C-alpha positions in Angstrom: 0.0 0.0 0.0 1.7 3.2 -1.2 0.7 6.3 0.8 2.6 9.4 -0.2 6.0 8.2 1.0 8.3 11.2 1.3 11.7 11.7 2.7 12.5 14.7 4.9 14.5 17.3 3.1 17.0 19.9 4.0 15.9 23.6 4.2 15.3 25.0 0.8 15.9 28.5 -0.6 12.7 29.4 -2.5 13.3 33.1 -3.1 12.8 33.9 -6.8 11.3 30.4 -7.2 14.6 28.6 -7.3 15.6 25.8 -4.9 19.2 25.5 -4.0 19.6 22.0 -2.6 20.3 18.6 -4.0 16.6 18.0 -3.8 16.2 20.1 -6.9 19.0 18.6 -8.9 17.8 15.1 -8.0 14.1 15.5 -7.0 12.6 12.6 -5.1 11.3 9.9 -7.5 7.6 10.0 -8.0 6.9 13.6 -7.3 5.7 16.0 -10.0 8.9 18.0 -9.9 11.0 14.8 -10.4 9.0 14.0 -13.5 9.8 17.3 -15.3 12.8 18.5 -17.2 14.7 21.5 -15.9 12.9 24.1 -18.0 9.4 22.9 -16.9 10.5 22.5 -13.3 11.7 26.1 -13.2 8.5 27.3 -14.9 6.6 25.8 -12.0 9.0 27.1 -9.3 8.7 30.6 -10.7 4.9 30.6 -10.9 2.8 32.1 -8.2 4.4 33.3 -4.9 6.0 31.6 -1.9 3.9 31.0 1.2 4.9 29.6 4.6 2.7 27.5 6.8 3.2 26.5 10.4 2.8 22.9 11.6 -0.9 22.2 12.0 -2.0 25.1 9.8 -4.4 24.4 6.9 -3.3 25.0 3.4 -7.0 24.7 2.4 -10.0 23.0 3.9 -12.9 20.9 2.6 -15.5 23.2 1.1 -13.1 26.0 0.3 -13.1 27.5 -3.2 -10.6 25.8 -5.5 -8.9 29.0 -6.4 -5.2 27.9 -6.3 -2.8 25.0 -6.4 0.1 24.6 -4.0 3.4 23.2 -5.0 5.2 21.9 -1.9 8.9 22.9 -1.9 9.6 22.2 1.8 8.0 20.1 4.5 5.2 17.5 4.5 1.4 17.7 4.4 -1.5 15.4 5.2 -4.5 15.2 2.9 -7.7 14.0 4.6 -11.5 14.0 4.6 -13.8 13.7 7.6 -16.1 10.6 7.9 -19.7 10.4 9.1 -18.3 9.0 12.4 -16.4 12.1 13.1 -13.0 10.6 12.3 -10.6 11.3 9.5 -9.8 9.3 6.4 -6.2 10.1 5.5 -6.0 10.1 1.7 -2.2 10.8 1.3 1.0 12.1 2.8 2.8 14.4 0.5 6.1 16.2 0.6 8.6 18.4 -1.4 8.0 18.2 -5.1 4.3 17.3 -4.8 1.3 19.4 -5.7 -2.1 19.7 -4.0 -5.3 21.3 -5.2 -4.8 20.6 -8.9 -8.1 18.7 -9.4 -10.1 21.8 -8.5 -7.8 24.3 -10.2 -8.0 22.7 -13.7 -11.7 23.5 -14.0 -12.7 26.8 -15.6 -15.1 27.3 -12.7 -13.2 25.6 -9.9 -15.5 23.5 -7.6 -15.2 23.4 -3.8 -12.4 21.4 -2.2 -13.2 17.8 -1.5 -10.5 17.4 1.2 -8.5 19.3 3.7 -4.7 19.7 3.5 -2.8 20.4 6.8 1.0 21.0 7.3 2.6 18.2 9.3 5.6 20.4 10.0 6.9 23.8 8.7 5.9 23.9 5.1 6.8 26.2 2.2 4.7 26.2 -1.0 4.5 28.0 -4.3 0.9 29.1 -4.3 -0.3 29.5 -7.9 -3.7 31.0 -8.8 -6.0 28.6 -10.8 -6.0 30.7 -13.9 -2.2 31.1 -14.0 -1.9 27.3 -13.4 -4.2 26.5 -16.3 -2.3 28.8 -18.6 1.0 27.2 -17.6 -0.3 23.7 -18.2 -1.8 24.8 -21.6 1.6 26.2 -22.7 3.7 23.3 -21.5 2.4 19.9 -22.8 5.0 18.0 -20.8 3.6 19.5 -17.5 0.1 18.5 -18.6 1.2 14.9 -19.3 3.1 14.5 -16.1 0.2 16.0 -14.2 -2.1 13.3 -15.7 0.4 10.6 -14.8 0.5 11.9 -11.2 -3.3 11.8 -11.0 -3.3 8.3 -12.4 -0.8 7.1 -9.8 -3.0 8.5 -7.0 -6.0 6.7 -8.5 -4.1 3.4 -8.6 -3.1 3.9 -5.0 -6.7 4.5 -4.0 -7.8 1.4 -5.8 -5.0 -0.7 -4.1 -6.1 0.6 -0.7 -9.7 -0.4 -1.3 -8.6 -3.9 -2.3 -6.5 -4.2 0.9 -9.4 -3.0 3.0 -11.4 -6.1 1.9 -8.5 -8.6 1.8 -6.6 -8.0 5.0 -7.4 -7.5 8.7 -6.3 -4.4 10.6 -3.0 -5.8 11.8 -1.8 -6.8 8.4 -3.0 -3.5 6.9 -1.0 -1.7 9.5 2.0 -3.9 8.8 1.8 -3.2 5.1 1.6 0.5 5.7 4.7 0.4 8.0 6.6 -1.5 5.3 5.8 1.2 2.8 6.7 4.0 5.2 10.0 2.3 6.2 11.2 2.6 2.6 11.7 6.3 3.3 12.7 5.9 6.9 16.0 6.7 8.6 18.3 3.7 9.4 19.6 3.7 13.0 20.9 1.4 15.7 17.2 1.1 16.9 16.0 0.0 13.4 14.4 2.0 10.7 12.9 5.2 12.2 9.7 6.4 10.4 9.9 10.2 10.2 6.3 11.1 9.6 5.4 11.9 13.3 2.0 10.3 12.8 -0.5 9.8 15.6 -2.5 6.6 16.0 -5.5 8.5 14.7 -3.5 9.2 11.5 -2.6 5.6 11.1 -6.2 4.6 11.7 -7.3 7.0 9.0 -4.8 5.6 6.6 -5.8 1.9 7.1 -9.5 2.4 7.5 -9.8 1.2 11.1 -10.5 2.6 14.5 -7.8 4.0 16.7 -8.4 1.2 19.2 -7.9 -1.4 16.5 -4.6 0.2 15.4 -3.4 0.3 19.0 -4.0 -3.4 19.3 -2.3 -4.0 15.9 0.8 -2.1 17.0 0.8 -4.0 20.3 0.8 -7.3 18.3 3.6 -6.1 16.0 5.6 -5.1 19.1 5.1 -8.5 20.7 6.3 -10.2 17.5 9.5 -8.1 17.6 8.8 -6.3 14.4 8.5 -2.7 15.7 9.0 -0.5 18.7 6.8 2.6 19.3 6.9 5.8 21.2 5.1 9.1 21.1 4.4 9.8 17.4 7.3 7.5 16.6 7.6 4.0 15.2 10.8 2.1 14.6 10.8 -1.0 12.4 13.2 -3.5 14.1 12.8 -6.4 11.7 11.8 -5.1 8.2 12.2 -8.5 6.5 10.0 -10.2 9.1 7.5 -7.4 9.0 7.3 -7.6 5.2 6.8 -11.4 5.3 4.1 -11.0 7.9 2.3 -8.3 5.9 2.0 -10.7 3.0 
């Protein structure tokens, strides 16, 4: 189950639209920026204006007008939608090089937002008005093509998650999620540290289960020696064993 896996990045200089770190020269695979050549990448980075968000601050909320897109150049965000039970369904975790808000912005009359996007840590975006974004996409066919591919990837991820919800119990869904997140974790003496600082409520929203079920799943994985947990921190101690258990 692939859910917006993103490595933490070093601070980026976004003045004038340019990024100065290795993250620009070698963008993380899978992000929109990584898919573009240098000219198209700089066209996006020069569009709009930079905007900073604090951890916990909304970039936009469900029901807001779809008047802009946000290209993330630093930090990580959570995309989620509320459920009828008052919980959250986490749709994706995105980071530097990704874009949010494009589905609304490509319409001539942008509809209301269907999800909320919140900064998980300090975030810097290039905020581009919808009409400017549509003009840029129209003028640059490669950007339009990679945007379609990005949307197709997200649809495939959504389909995969729905299959997993029906095929696996909560513990194995949590295990599969942790295996995916570990791919971008930080190796240490304590195992692979997952750097997303997610709560159990976040994990529950990502695997379609209750917080209590996720807590029991994590307890099982601890007892099996696959993981250790702390406050907003999970370390994968036995990645090979966890992967085999996840199926």
